[in-house]
N, C-alpha and C positions, 0 to 999 in steps of 0.2 A: 504675276509670274505667268509665262506661257503667251504673252500677248505679243506675238512676233511681228506684228504690224503696225505696232504702237511707234509713232515717229514724232508726236508731240504732246506736250501738256501745256494747257491754257492756265497759267499761274497769275493770279492777282497782282496788278503792279503794287498793290500795298502789300504784298506779303513779306514779312520780316524773316521768313523762313528760307523759301526756296525761289530759285527762277529757273526758267527752262529755256534755252537758247541753242538754236540750231541742232536740236534733237538731243542735247545734253541738259541733265537734270544736275543743276548746281545748288549750293547755298544762296542766300540773298545778294552777297558781294561777290560771287563768283570766284572764291578762293578755294572751294571744295568741290569736287566732283562726286555725285552719289552714282550716277549711272548714265551710260549711253543708252538711249532707247534703241531697243532692238529692230525698230523699222526705219531707223535713219539711213538713207539710201545713199551717202556719200562715201567714197572709198578711202579718204582721207580725214584726219583729224589733226589740226594744228592747235595744241593748247595755248590758251590765252596765258600771258605771263604772270597774271594774277594768281593762278593756281598753285597752291602750295600742298594739296593733299588729295590723293585718289581713295577713295574708299575700297575696301575688299569688294571683288567681283564687279566693278563699276563697268567694265568692258566686256564681261563674260559672255560669249556666244554672239558676240556682234559680227554676223557673217559678212556684213558689206564692207568692213572696215580692213584695210590694205596698209596703209601707211600713217603712222602716228609720228610727231613730234612733241615730245614732252617740254612743259614749261620750264623757263630758266630759272624758276625758284623752287622747283621740285628737289628735294634731297633723298627721298626713298619712293620706291615702288612697292606698294602694300602687297600682302599676300594675295594671290588670286586675282589681282587686278585686271589682267587681261588672259586669264584662264579660259580655254576653249574659244578664242577669238580664231578661228580655223583659216579665214583667208589673210591674215594680217601677215604682211610680207617684210615690212622694214620699221624700224624704232631708231628714233635719234634722239639722245638725251644731251643735256647742257652739263658744264663743268660745275654745277652745284650738286649734281646728283653723287651721292656716297653709298646708296644701298638698293640692292634688288632682293626682295624678301620672298620667302617660301612660295613655290609653285606660281610666282608672278606671271609667268608666260607659259605656264602648263598647257600642255596639248595645242599649242599654236603651231599647228602641223605645217602651214606654209610659210613660216617664219624664214627667211633667207638671211637678212642682214640686220644686225643691231650695233649701233654704235655706242661703244662702251668708252666713255673718257676717262681720263687718268684720274679724276678725282675719285673714282669708285673704290671703296674700302672693302666692302664685303658684298658677296654675292652667295645667297643661300644655296646650297649643294643641289637642291631640288627645283630651282628657280626655273629651270629649262626642260624639266620632264616632258617628254614627248615632242621635243622640238627637234626632230632628226637633220632637218635641212639647215638649222641656223649656223651662221658665221658671224664672229665678233669682228668688227672694224674697229681696232685699237691700236695702240702702240706697243711695241715689244716690251719696253721699261714700265709695265704697268700691272697692276692686280688683276685686271680683266684678262690679259695675255696669259698671265700664270694661272688664272682660272681656266681658261679654255684648254691649255696644255694639260693640266691635270685632269680634266674633265672629257677629253676626246672631242672638244668643239674646234671646228676649223676657224682659222683667222684669215683676214684678208688685208692685203696692203693698200688696196683701193676699193672704193665704194662701188655697189652695183648701181644704187639708188642715190644720186647725188644729194649732199646736205646742203650745198651753197644754194642750189636751186630751192629747196625747201625753204631755207631762211629767208629768201627773196619773197616767196609767195606767203611766207607767215604774216609780215607785215602789211602786204595789200589785203590780205583775207580779213585781218582783223579790223583794218580801216573801213573796209566796205562794210562789216556788221555794225560798227560803232555809227557810221553814217546812217545805215537804215533804222537803227533803234532811233536815233535823233528824228528822223524824218516820221517815224510812226507815232512818237509823242506829239508833233505839231498836229 
């Protein structure tokens, strides 16, 4: 706690519990995110499509984080997962996403755009507490649109931050990481 400069953890390759890659602490097979280390200095995070779970407070207070693309396999955003990520500006989710839980984005004061896919079935009433700038990029015939209307959240018909560019970058980003991992093992 309070180690704001911590940017990496050296985890033994033999560990069957954890791995740390690119400033993110995962379980060994990188399907669960425990924490983005507070000293990670990249402004974006493109989640690996193996990720199926984000633990509570995993991105809490990550001040350098501005843009996130959620894994195509994620179905739910845990309570407080991105809470207090004060510089977070945009979040993109896939059509696997069904639920945004309690205070998932609480006090993300810079959050401007969140892509809410039509697959969303539930958003906790307090999921966006303290997010005064947030707008939903969503279709009118969706739960996300209805939630926005009922809760005084703006909607947008075109994204401020391009989703197609983000998807292109996603593949290149993970290919480069995997190549670096392979090179390191040799």
